[in-house]
Backbone bond lengths (Angstrom), bond angles and torsions (degrees), N, CA, C in turn:
res aa  C-N    CA-C-N  psi(-1)  N-CA   C-N-CA  omega(-1)  CA-C   N-CA-C  phi
1 M - - - 1.466 - - 1.530 108.73 -
2 R 1.292 116.10 134.64 1.459 119.29 178.16 1.509 109.89 -66.36
3 K 1.314 115.82 134.94 1.461 120.20 178.71 1.519 109.95 -76.08
4 L 1.333 116.19 142.60 1.451 120.37 175.13 1.516 108.96 -70.01
5 M 1.305 115.82 133.39 1.455 119.33 176.24 1.517 109.00 -78.42
6 V 1.327 115.61 131.42 1.456 121.50 -179.06 1.516 109.32 -92.64
7 F 1.299 117.09 133.59 1.444 119.42 176.80 1.513 109.93 -127.57
8 I 1.307 114.68 161.35 1.464 120.57 -178.28 1.517 109.00 -91.50
9 A 1.331 116.03 128.45 1.464 121.01 177.94 1.510 108.98 -114.97
10 I 1.318 116.68 125.71 1.451 120.31 178.47 1.526 109.31 -62.51
11 L 1.338 116.62 136.86 1.463 120.62 -179.84 1.522 109.74 -61.34
12 A 1.312 117.07 129.55 1.461 121.27 178.98 1.513 108.20 -89.67
13 V 1.336 117.34 101.16 1.444 119.70 -174.78 1.519 112.65 -69.99
14 L 1.314 118.21 -16.76 1.458 119.77 176.57 1.520 111.47 -69.50
15 S 1.315 117.14 -30.18 1.449 120.95 -174.78 1.504 110.95 -82.08
16 T 1.336 116.79 141.10 1.451 121.10 174.51 1.509 110.87 -114.48
17 N 1.315 117.07 7.24 1.462 120.45 -179.14 1.512 110.55 -86.37
18 R 1.332 117.25 140.85 1.456 121.92 176.55 1.520 109.10 -70.89
19 V 1.322 115.78 137.62 1.448 118.57 177.02 1.510 109.59 -67.61
20 A 1.322 116.32 157.06 1.455 120.79 -176.81 1.513 111.10 -58.82
21 A 1.330 117.19 139.25 1.459 122.17 -176.32 1.517 109.99 -76.88
22 A 1.340 115.60 119.74 1.460 121.45 176.59 1.506 107.56 -154.63
23 Q 1.329 118.61 125.18 1.439 121.95 -175.92 1.520 110.33 -102.97
24 A 1.330 115.09 143.65 1.455 120.51 177.62 1.520 108.52 -92.51
25 A 1.305 117.00 117.20 1.461 121.13 -174.21 1.522 112.41 -64.76
26 T 1.321 117.31 -24.37 1.460 120.38 -176.37 1.524 112.31 -82.48
27 L 1.329 118.67 -9.39 1.447 121.00 -177.17 1.519 110.57 -96.30
28 P 1.348 117.56 143.93 1.459 119.73 -179.63 1.516 111.70 -70.21
29 N 1.321 114.86 159.43 1.453 120.70 176.24 1.524 107.20 -80.69
30 A 1.335 116.04 69.05 1.455 121.81 -167.10 1.513 110.86 -99.30
31 I 1.327 115.68 90.24 1.451 119.97 -178.64 1.517 108.87 -159.95
32 S 1.314 117.45 142.66 1.453 121.19 179.23 1.521 109.97 -108.63
33 T 1.328 115.84 -179.33 1.462 120.93 176.94 1.522 110.06 -71.02
34 A 1.328 116.44 140.43 1.457 120.83 -179.35 1.529 110.82 -70.34
35 A 1.327 116.23 143.15 1.458 121.04 175.79 1.518 110.02 -76.25
36 S 1.349 117.09 139.67 1.462 120.85 -178.48 1.523 112.57 -102.73
37 E 1.340 117.77 -9.54 1.457 121.56 -179.63 1.533 110.07 -82.11
38 P 1.349 117.17 161.74 1.467 119.41 174.26 1.528 110.57 -55.06
39 V 1.310 116.09 142.74 1.465 121.21 -175.80 1.530 108.95 -94.87
40 P 1.328 117.74 114.27 1.472 119.06 -177.35 1.520 112.16 -67.29
41 F 1.331 114.88 146.34 1.474 124.80 172.11 1.527 113.80 72.76
42 A 1.327 119.12 -10.69 1.471 121.50 -177.24 1.521 110.75 -85.09
43 V 1.330 116.43 141.46 1.457 121.63 175.48 1.519 110.05 -132.72
44 K 1.318 114.81 144.69 1.462 120.78 169.81 1.523 107.85 -90.77
45 I 1.319 116.15 132.04 1.461 121.59 -176.89 1.522 109.06 -110.82
46 Q 1.335 116.37 123.05 1.465 120.09 171.68 1.525 108.38 -111.79
47 H 1.306 114.40 120.79 1.467 122.63 177.54 1.519 106.38 -103.29
48 S 1.343 117.52 116.19 1.463 121.31 -175.30 1.522 110.91 -123.23
49 W 1.342 115.14 152.73 1.454 121.19 178.99 1.519 108.58 -164.28
50 K 1.327 116.11 170.91 1.457 121.88 175.13 1.526 108.90 -109.67
51 A 1.313 115.64 138.90 1.468 120.90 179.98 1.528 109.31 -129.36
52 P 1.331 117.58 143.34 1.464 119.95 -178.59 1.522 112.27 -70.88
53 L 1.297 115.05 137.94 1.464 122.32 171.82 1.517 106.20 -139.44
54 G 1.316 115.61 105.90 1.451 119.22 -171.89 1.522 108.94 69.84
55 N 1.327 116.02 -126.95 1.462 120.88 -178.18 1.521 113.07 -100.41
56 T 1.316 117.96 8.64 1.467 120.62 -177.40 1.533 110.34 -127.99
57 L 1.339 114.47 163.08 1.446 121.33 175.68 1.522 109.45 -99.96
58 H 1.325 116.25 135.17 1.453 121.27 -179.01 1.524 110.29 -119.26
59 D 1.346 115.47 148.94 1.460 121.40 -179.54 1.525 110.80 -72.56
60 N 1.314 115.62 136.00 1.466 122.50 175.80 1.526 107.99 -134.33
61 F 1.319 116.93 153.23 1.454 119.64 175.33 1.517 109.99 -158.54
62 D 1.320 115.16 156.70 1.456 120.95 167.30 1.523 108.01 -132.07
63 E 1.326 115.96 160.43 1.458 121.13 -175.79 1.521 110.58 -130.43
64 S 1.308 115.30 143.71 1.458 121.79 176.71 1.520 107.55 -154.05
65 L 1.328 116.31 -168.33 1.457 121.38 -178.44 1.519 110.16 -125.74
66 G 1.330 115.46 165.72 1.453 121.21 176.18 1.519 109.83 -156.05
67 T 1.334 115.13 178.23 1.460 121.27 -178.56 1.518 109.72 -133.93
68 V 1.326 116.92 130.65 1.463 121.75 177.26 1.525 108.08 -75.74
69 I 1.345 117.10 118.98 1.463 120.01 179.41 1.533 112.18 -115.21
70 S 1.318 116.90 -8.05 1.457 124.64 169.03 1.523 105.82 -153.76
71 P 1.329 119.06 161.23 1.473 119.53 -177.58 1.522 114.65 -54.09
72 D 1.347 116.64 -25.76 1.460 120.23 -179.23 1.528 112.35 -123.38
73 L 1.346 117.23 25.40 1.459 119.64 -174.94 1.527 110.68 -142.44
74 I 1.339 115.22 130.41 1.463 121.38 -178.11 1.519 109.28 -123.32
75 L 1.322 115.59 130.60 1.465 121.51 174.03 1.519 108.74 -86.99
76 A 1.333 117.46 130.53 1.465 122.05 -177.75 1.521 109.73 -142.44
77 H 1.328 115.61 177.93 1.462 121.29 174.63 1.522 110.14 -73.21
78 N 1.305 116.72 173.20 1.471 120.27 -179.93 1.525 110.66 -123.45
79 H 1.340 115.95 50.76 1.471 117.66 172.44 1.528 111.06 -147.03
80 F 1.326 115.99 55.07 1.462 118.87 171.78 1.523 109.13 -61.54
81 S 1.330 115.06 146.07 1.460 119.62 -166.50 1.529 114.17 -83.35
82 Q 1.306 117.92 -8.64 1.461 119.61 -178.64 1.532 109.38 -130.37
83 P 1.333 117.44 159.21 1.470 119.45 176.27 1.532 110.10 -67.59
84 V 1.308 116.40 104.20 1.456 121.94 -171.89 1.521 111.35 -68.05
85 G 1.336 115.77 135.01 1.452 122.17 174.90 1.507 115.48 95.04
86 R 1.325 117.78 -1.83 1.467 119.47 -176.59 1.532 112.31 -128.17
87 L 1.318 117.24 20.91 1.458 120.80 -176.56 1.527 110.83 -112.65
88 P 1.340 118.00 149.54 1.471 120.33 179.46 1.529 111.67 -62.05
89 A 1.330 116.02 136.12 1.468 123.30 175.92 1.532 112.03 53.31
90 E 1.307 117.02 35.18 1.469 120.56 -176.00 1.523 110.72 -78.06
91 A 1.338 115.88 134.59 1.456 120.32 -177.94 1.524 110.34 -151.01
92 F 1.328 115.25 161.75 1.458 122.48 173.81 1.525 108.69 -123.51
93 T 1.332 115.91 134.41 1.456 122.15 173.41 1.519 108.46 -116.46
94 F 1.328 116.24 131.50 1.464 122.42 179.50 1.520 108.24 -116.94
95 E 1.337 116.83 124.90 1.467 121.28 -179.48 1.525 109.06 -130.64
96 D 1.348 116.30 129.75 1.459 118.63 179.95 1.528 110.60 -88.30
97 S 1.328 116.28 -178.13 1.468 120.05 -171.11 1.522 113.66 -77.50
98 I 1.335 118.22 -4.52 1.464 119.68 174.08 1.526 111.67 -111.77
99 G 1.332 116.79 12.76 1.452 121.15 170.40 1.511 116.50 95.93
100 R 1.330 118.53 0.03 1.460 119.23 175.27 1.527 108.72 -73.09
101 S 1.328 116.93 133.24 1.464 119.04 -177.83 1.520 110.91 -142.53
102 I 1.323 114.94 157.11 1.451 121.52 177.41 1.526 107.58 -150.20
103 R 1.333 115.61 148.78 1.461 120.99 -174.72 1.519 109.12 -128.84
104 W 1.344 115.63 136.36 1.451 121.65 176.08 1.522 110.54 -134.17
105 R 1.330 114.56 151.53 1.461 119.24 170.28 1.524 108.61 -66.06
106 A 1.325 115.70 146.54 1.464 119.55 -178.81 1.525 111.56 -60.09
107 I 1.327 117.15 -35.56 1.461 120.07 -177.65 1.524 112.33 -69.71
108 D 1.338 117.36 -14.79 1.462 120.36 178.33 1.526 112.48 -87.74
109 L 1.312 116.98 -8.13 1.459 121.84 -178.86 1.526 110.34 -99.42
110 Q 1.317 115.59 155.41 1.462 120.59 172.14 1.519 107.86 -112.65
111 L 1.336 116.82 115.46 1.451 121.70 178.08 1.526 108.88 -97.02
112 I 1.334 114.89 123.36 1.460 120.81 -173.95 1.526 108.98 -117.22
113 P 1.340 118.38 98.23 1.466 119.64 177.00 1.525 110.23 -71.66
114 I 1.346 115.59 131.85 1.462 120.93 179.82 1.524 110.61 -100.96
115 D 1.331 116.45 -49.61 1.458 121.73 173.66 1.520 107.84 -154.88
116 A 1.332 117.57 -168.29 1.465 120.57 -174.41 1.517 112.87 -62.79
117 G 1.329 118.24 -24.16 1.455 120.10 -176.86 1.502 115.75 -110.11
118 T 1.327 118.11 -4.27 1.462 120.70 -170.04 1.520 111.49 -134.89
119 M 1.342 115.53 133.79 1.460 122.06 174.29 1.524 108.82 -137.47
120 L 1.329 115.65 145.94 1.453 121.34 172.33 1.524 108.98 -107.44
121 I 1.325 116.04 138.67 1.463 121.60 176.48 1.521 107.41 -113.32
122 K 1.326 115.41 112.17 1.458 121.91 -179.35 1.528 108.57 -90.25
123 L 1.337 116.77 121.08 1.456 122.18 -178.82 1.529 110.18 -86.13
124 P 1.347 117.79 154.84 1.469 120.30 179.53 1.519 113.55 -66.13
125 A 1.340 116.93 -22.08 1.461 121.37 -178.04 1.518 108.52 -156.01
126 P 1.339 118.78 157.50 1.465 120.57 176.39 1.526 110.75 -57.33
127 A 1.336 116.07 138.82 1.459 119.80 -174.93 1.525 113.61 -126.30
128 F 1.321 117.94 -34.87 1.463 121.58 -176.34 1.528 109.28 -123.02
129 P 1.330 117.90 136.03 1.460 120.85 -171.28 1.522 115.13 -75.43
130 D 1.328 118.19 -22.93 1.464 121.16 -174.74 1.528 110.35 -115.59
131 D 1.328 116.84 145.28 1.455 119.65 179.76 1.520 110.53 -138.34
132 A 1.331 114.85 153.70 1.462 121.91 -175.85 1.526 110.88 -72.91
133 L 1.319 115.11 151.32 1.452 121.46 173.69 1.527 108.00 -84.88
134 V 1.320 116.56 119.79 1.461 122.07 -176.41 1.529 109.81 -85.10
135 S 1.316 116.14 134.99 1.458 121.64 -178.47 1.521 111.43 -67.17
136 D 1.321 115.75 151.74 1.463 120.09 174.07 1.529 110.15 -91.21
137 D 1.322 115.67 173.08 1.460 120.68 -176.26 1.525 112.31 -64.45
138 V 1.334 116.79 -34.76 1.459 119.99 -178.11 1.524 110.71 -61.51
139 A 1.353 116.36 -46.73 1.460 120.08 179.69 1.521 111.33 -66.43
140 L 1.325 117.17 -39.39 1.462 120.85 179.26 1.525 111.25 -62.99
141 H 1.312 116.34 -45.38 1.460 119.99 -178.61 1.522 111.58 -70.37
142 G 1.340 116.54 -17.22 1.453 120.34 178.64 1.517 114.36 -84.94
143 L 1.337 117.22 -8.52 1.460 119.88 178.58 1.530 109.88 -63.26
144 T 1.330 115.15 142.84 1.455 118.89 -178.09 1.518 110.68 -149.34
145 T 1.311 116.45 164.25 1.457 122.25 176.29 1.532 109.47 -54.17
146 G 1.324 115.70 133.89 1.453 121.11 -178.66 1.511 113.82 101.59
147 N 1.353 118.02 -21.71 1.463 119.73 175.28 1.524 110.66 -64.47
148 W 1.330 115.52 148.72 1.467 121.72 175.96 1.515 109.14 -102.97
149 L 1.335 116.70 131.47 1.454 122.66 178.92 1.527 109.43 -115.07
150 T 1.319 115.62 142.99 1.465 122.03 177.51 1.520 108.75 -92.01
151 V 1.325 117.06 126.71 1.461 122.18 -169.77 1.530 110.94 -122.93
152 D 1.344 116.40 131.36 1.465 122.28 172.69 1.520 109.27 -83.98
153 Y 1.336 116.91 135.07 1.463 121.25 177.56 1.517 108.75 -151.55
154 W 1.336 116.44 169.03 1.460 121.40 178.76 1.524 108.73 -93.93
155 D 1.327 116.53 119.23 1.458 121.99 179.93 1.526 108.87 -84.54
156 D 1.327 116.67 111.59 1.465 120.47 -177.09 1.523 112.19 -66.22
157 T 1.330 117.98 -28.11 1.469 121.13 -177.93 1.521 111.34 -73.39
158 T 1.327 116.68 -48.50 1.467 120.66 -177.73 1.519 112.80 -89.89
159 Q 1.338 117.02 -9.98 1.464 122.55 -178.28 1.525 111.37 55.86
160 R 1.331 114.65 51.12 1.451 120.26 177.62 1.520 109.11 -154.36
161 I 1.331 115.75 165.12 1.459 120.58 174.24 1.527 108.34 -71.74
162 A 1.322 116.68 135.30 1.453 122.10 -179.74 1.515 109.42 -135.04
163 Q 1.345 116.22 175.54 1.462 121.88 177.66 1.522 110.08 -132.94
164 R 1.318 115.82 145.06 1.458 123.04 169.35 1.520 108.68 -142.30
165 D 1.311 115.29 162.29 1.464 121.36 175.57 1.519 109.74 -101.49
166 F 1.324 116.11 134.71 1.463 122.93 179.67 1.523 108.30 -129.72
167 Q 1.325 116.83 151.44 1.454 121.55 -175.05 1.527 112.12 -99.89
168 I 1.322 115.44 137.90 1.464 121.05 177.20 1.527 109.39 -71.93
169 V 1.338 116.18 130.98 1.466 120.46 175.12 1.526 112.03 -112.95
170 Q 1.347 116.52 -12.71 1.465 120.11 177.14 1.517 109.78 -164.11
171 I 1.315 116.64 144.04 1.467 122.26 170.39 1.520 107.79 -130.12
172 K 1.326 115.79 127.73 1.460 119.87 -179.03 1.522 109.60 -157.29
173 D 1.315 116.75 131.47 1.469 123.31 173.75 1.526 112.65 52.38
174 G 1.335 116.86 44.57 1.455 120.55 176.14 1.511 115.21 76.70
175 V 1.322 117.40 12.64 1.471 122.16 179.05 1.523 109.00 -126.95
176 A 1.331 116.46 130.55 1.462 122.11 175.22 1.520 109.05 -103.79
177 R 1.340 116.09 130.51 1.463 120.59 175.07 1.523 108.09 -98.17
178 L 1.347 115.86 128.75 1.455 122.21 -176.74 1.519 110.37 -115.62
179 A 1.326 116.63 139.37 1.463 121.24 178.40 1.524 110.19 -71.99
180 D 1.331 115.93 140.01 1.467 122.27 179.47 1.523 108.34 -147.46
181 S 1.325 116.81 64.50 1.463 120.76 -174.39 1.526 112.67 -65.04
182 H 1.339 117.84 -22.23 1.469 121.14 178.17 1.529 112.71 -90.21
183 L 1.322 117.34 1.49 1.473 122.47 177.14 1.528 111.52 55.59
184 V 1.315 115.23 49.92 1.463 121.24 179.17 1.531 111.31 -75.32
185 I 1.327 117.03 -40.02 1.461 121.52 -175.67 1.526 109.65 -80.43
186 N 1.339 115.43 128.61 1.459 121.52 -173.13 1.524 111.77 -132.08
187 S 1.312 114.91 177.63 1.461 121.10 172.19 1.526 108.98 -55.99
188 G 1.322 116.14 136.23 1.454 121.12 -177.72 1.515 113.31 99.30
189 D 1.340 117.88 -11.83 1.462 120.79 179.33 1.524 112.61 -89.23
190 S 1.315 117.72 -2.51 1.468 120.96 177.33 1.524 110.21 -50.26
191 G 1.323 116.24 137.49 1.456 120.58 177.11 1.509 114.43 89.56
192 G 1.340 118.42 -8.64 1.453 120.44 179.46 1.519 111.70 -58.21
193 G 1.322 116.90 134.16 1.456 121.26 -177.16 1.521 112.49 -65.98
194 V 1.325 116.02 146.44 1.467 122.74 -179.20 1.526 107.90 -128.16
195 Y 1.343 116.92 130.12 1.461 122.25 -171.20 1.527 111.75 -125.06
196 F 1.329 114.54 150.25 1.466 121.50 170.36 1.524 107.07 -133.56
197 N 1.325 115.68 122.64 1.471 121.63 -176.53 1.523 112.06 52.33
198 G 1.335 115.96 40.53 1.456 121.48 175.38 1.507 116.02 80.81
199 K 1.333 117.84 0.55 1.458 120.72 179.59 1.527 110.48 -112.25
200 L 1.337 115.78 140.00 1.462 121.48 -178.52 1.518 110.44 -68.71
201 V 1.340 116.91 125.54 1.470 120.83 -179.48 1.531 113.02 -118.62
202 G 1.344 118.08 -6.87 1.454 118.54 -179.36 1.511 112.16 170.89
203 N 1.341 115.55 -166.85 1.462 121.11 178.19 1.528 110.23 -144.40
204 I 1.329 115.46 154.31 1.466 120.50 178.51 1.529 109.08 -61.08
205 W 1.319 115.24 130.94 1.470 120.18 -177.17 1.525 111.74 -113.45
206 S 1.315 118.21 -51.25 1.462 120.07 -173.41 1.524 110.29 -156.58
207 I 1.330 115.46 162.79 1.455 121.23 171.21 1.524 108.03 -109.83
208 N 1.330 115.96 158.35 1.465 120.85 -178.43 1.527 109.72 -99.22
209 L 1.329 115.83 129.85 1.460 123.18 -178.04 1.526 109.30 -123.19
210 D 1.347 115.34 153.14 1.458 118.29 173.27 1.525 109.17 -88.55
211 T 1.317 117.76 -174.57 1.464 120.60 -175.50 1.522 113.11 -67.99
212 A 1.338 117.27 -15.02 1.467 120.66 174.53 1.524 111.11 -94.68
213 R 1.362 116.76 10.62 1.459 123.86 179.06 1.527 112.19 62.55
214 R 1.324 115.84 35.19 1.460 121.34 173.81 1.523 108.58 -101.87
215 A 1.330 115.93 141.65 1.458 120.25 179.52 1.521 110.43 -63.96
216 T 1.321 116.27 135.57 1.455 121.10 -176.35 1.526 113.29 -98.25
217 G 1.329 117.90 -1.23 1.456 120.00 176.85 1.511 114.81 96.59
218 S 1.327 117.35 27.11 1.458 120.80 174.63 1.526 109.28 -155.91
219 F 1.328 114.99 159.94 1.466 119.65 176.17 1.520 108.52 -141.59
220 N 1.331 115.07 170.80 1.458 120.96 -171.91 1.521 111.89 -118.58
221 V 1.316 114.62 141.82 1.464 122.68 179.16 1.522 108.53 -116.28
222 A 1.331 115.68 125.39 1.462 120.33 173.19 1.522 107.35 -79.78
223 L 1.331 116.89 110.93 1.454 120.87 179.63 1.529 110.04 -70.67
224 L 1.330 116.04 151.13 1.461 120.72 -172.79 1.522 112.46 -64.00
225 P 1.320 117.64 124.75 1.462 119.66 170.65 1.531 108.93 -69.12
226 S 1.324 117.13 151.78 1.466 120.63 -177.62 1.526 111.93 -63.36
227 Q 1.353 117.79 -24.49 1.468 120.51 -178.82 1.519 112.83 -62.71
228 V 1.335 117.44 -26.48 1.465 120.26 -177.59 1.514 111.17 -58.12
229 R 1.337 117.27 -40.42 1.453 120.02 -176.09 1.533 112.61 -63.53
230 G 1.326 116.91 -22.87 1.455 119.93 178.27 1.523 113.59 -70.21
231 Y 1.336 117.21 -17.25 1.454 121.57 -179.62 1.526 113.02 -96.98
232 V 1.335 117.27 -11.42 1.469 121.16 -176.07 1.524 109.85 -81.69
233 K 1.324 116.06 130.98 1.465 120.54 -179.29 1.526 110.12 -80.49
């Protein structure tokens, strides 16, 4: 039987539906117990705007995650679903895992794309008191298959940001593929911070789907480009 070719599908942050459950038999059952404490440095990002429908404007939004890496700087994914900064009533709301939140108009923010998987969001003023320790190049280049990474994601059951550990099954071209046989990572988890030994090494970028758009039991992490460290205070 011909094997289904697996392709990478960018996480659709607009969708809140869980992808179809399908496990990849070749991937390890690589997952730890979820953390129940507040997740430091993680923020939930809501991008909202109004879009025309007929003769009226209707509210729209998408949700994703990010990581505070300086008091006024958030590391996020680089695939927001709308052209940022040119939409009616467009705004971003950032909320951390203990409920602190702040909202800004999109035009007041500076969005800095680094590469296909990484974007920095520069805030107009410092907003959160604590920030993640960003990994250096030596630690990043030392990552290898079999390492366990700690990943921030949105827990649909508890309706809060949570953490789990996932195992690397491949590293190639600045992207780490992590096993997720329980299909924990879902739409809306894009941008979730990823750590190794307590240092930020990347963010959730995409999940892997087969040709029928079923989850295959792994997801991808965009490892930090070296340029990110130049923006950290």
